[in-house]
C-alpha positions in Angstrom: 0.0 0.0 0.0 1.1 3.5 -0.8 0.7 6.4 1.5 -0.6 9.8 0.4 1.7 12.6 0.2 0.6 16.2 0.5 2.6 19.5 0.1 1.1 22.8 1.2 2.6 26.3 0.4 3.4 28.2 3.4 1.2 31.1 2.0 -1.9 28.7 2.0 -1.4 27.4 5.5 -0.8 31.3 6.7 -4.1 32.3 5.0 -6.0 29.6 6.2 -4.7 30.3 9.8 -5.2 34.0 9.8 -8.8 33.5 8.3 -9.6 30.9 11.4 -8.0 33.3 14.0 -10.4 36.2 12.5 -13.5 33.8 12.8 -12.7 33.2 16.5 -11.8 36.7 17.2 -15.0 38.0 15.7 -16.8 35.2 17.7 -15.5 36.4 21.0 -16.4 40.0 20.5 -20.0 39.1 19.6 -20.2 37.3 23.0 -20.4 40.8 24.8 -24.0 41.6 25.0 -23.0 45.1 26.1 -20.1 47.4 26.5 -18.9 49.6 29.1 -17.2 52.9 28.5 -13.8 51.1 28.7 -15.0 48.3 26.3 -16.2 51.2 24.1 -13.1 53.0 24.0 -11.3 49.9 23.0 -13.7 48.7 20.4 -13.5 52.2 18.7 -9.7 53.1 19.4 -11.0 56.5 20.8 -10.6 58.2 24.2 -13.7 58.7 26.1 -13.5 62.7 25.6 -13.3 61.8 21.9 -16.5 59.8 22.0 -18.4 62.3 24.1 -17.3 65.3 21.8 -18.3 63.2 18.6 -21.2 60.8 19.1 -22.0 60.1 22.5 -24.8 62.6 22.6 -26.5 61.6 19.4 -29.7 60.8 19.8 -29.2 57.4 17.5 -26.5 56.3 19.7 -27.7 53.5 22.0 -27.1 53.9 25.7 -28.4 53.1 29.1 -27.4 54.5 32.4 -27.5 51.8 35.1 -26.7 53.6 38.4 -23.4 55.6 37.4 -22.4 53.6 34.8 -23.1 53.8 31.1 -23.8 50.6 29.0 -24.1 50.2 25.4 -25.7 47.3 23.7 -22.9 45.9 21.5 -24.6 45.0 18.3 -26.7 48.1 18.2 -23.7 50.2 18.9 -21.6 48.3 16.3 -24.3 49.3 13.7 -24.5 52.9 15.0 -20.7 53.3 14.7 -20.6 52.1 11.1 -23.1 54.4 10.0 -21.8 57.2 12.1 -18.3 56.5 10.5 -19.5 56.7 7.0 -21.0 60.2 7.8 -17.8 61.9 8.6 -15.9 63.9 6.3 -13.1 62.7 4.6 -9.9 64.9 4.6 
């Protein structure tokens, strides 16, 4: 009996690994039902002051104050942020 021999290029293996890692990272991000301000800053790569100056007070931005803490529904916030970003002027 003869064995099967396979050759894979490093580029193909690298591409498949990167794709699978991206999928897993997306799954982890979706697991959050809501974000707090710290997570919102991390997700947007913006500081709290920039967020407050640019879109926090936009009536379309989903937010809830629970006690003294602001919470943002993750999926709704993502959708808003994509719309908001497209509305921004490009320099």
